[in-house]
C-alpha positions, -999 to 999 in steps of 0.1 A, spaced: 213 76 491 177 70 499 165 34 493 133 48 475 155 67 450 170 32 439 134 17 436 123 44 414 153 40 390 155 2 392 136 -7 361 153 17 337 186 9 353 180 -28 344 166 -18 309 198 4 302 218 -30 298 194 -48 275 202 -38 239 211 -3 225 173 6 222 171 -1 260 200 23 267 186 48 246 153 47 263 167 47 297 190 77 289 160 98 276 135 90 304 164 96 330 170 130 313 135 139 325 136 123 359 173 127 365 175 97 391 210 90 405 205 55 404 195 53 367 224 77 358 251 54 373 237 24 354 234 45 323 269 56 325 279 17 330 260 7 302 272 33 277 306 20 283 299 -15 280 282 -8 247 312 11 234 334 -18 247 312 -41 229 315 -23 195 351 -19 200 356 -55 205 331 -62 174 349 -39 149 387 -36 162 394 -70 180 376 -91 154 390 -71 125 428 -70 137 431 -101 160 407 -124 144 377 -145 155 392 -163 185 402 -133 202 369 -115 192 350 -145 209 371 -141 239 364 -104 241 327 -110 234 323 -135 262 343 -110 285 319 -82 277 288 -105 281 300 -112 315 305 -76 325 269 -69 312 255 -96 333 273 -82 364 260 -47 355 224 -62 353 228 -81 386 240 -49 404 210 -31 390 185 -58 402 200 -58 437 196 -21 438 233 -16 442 257 10 428 284 -19 419 310 -7 394 317 -32 365 352 -48 370 381 -32 351 365 -2 337 337 8 359 355 36 377 366 50 342 331 48 327 318 69 357 346 94 351 343 97 313 305 100 313 300 121 344 279 147 325 251 121 319 
């Protein structure tokens, strides 16, 4: 993978991790540009956002606030690791779920 491709998609890759609106914007602009680096980070971000909402609605609802708070902190750490990976222009998978996110969302 060429380095200039990473630089071209760096901003949208970072933006994909910042709120759901940032994710939607990155996904939409990447549909037009089709940058591999951005696609990688959009797939990671989609998975993390789904994980966040699953934690918010399922873990909090069935296991309580303590478990939900622990899950929230865990997901927040994964978001930070994703942002750091995008800033450093690396294709680093988020721990635990990164491979699955790439597999599940490979059409994006």
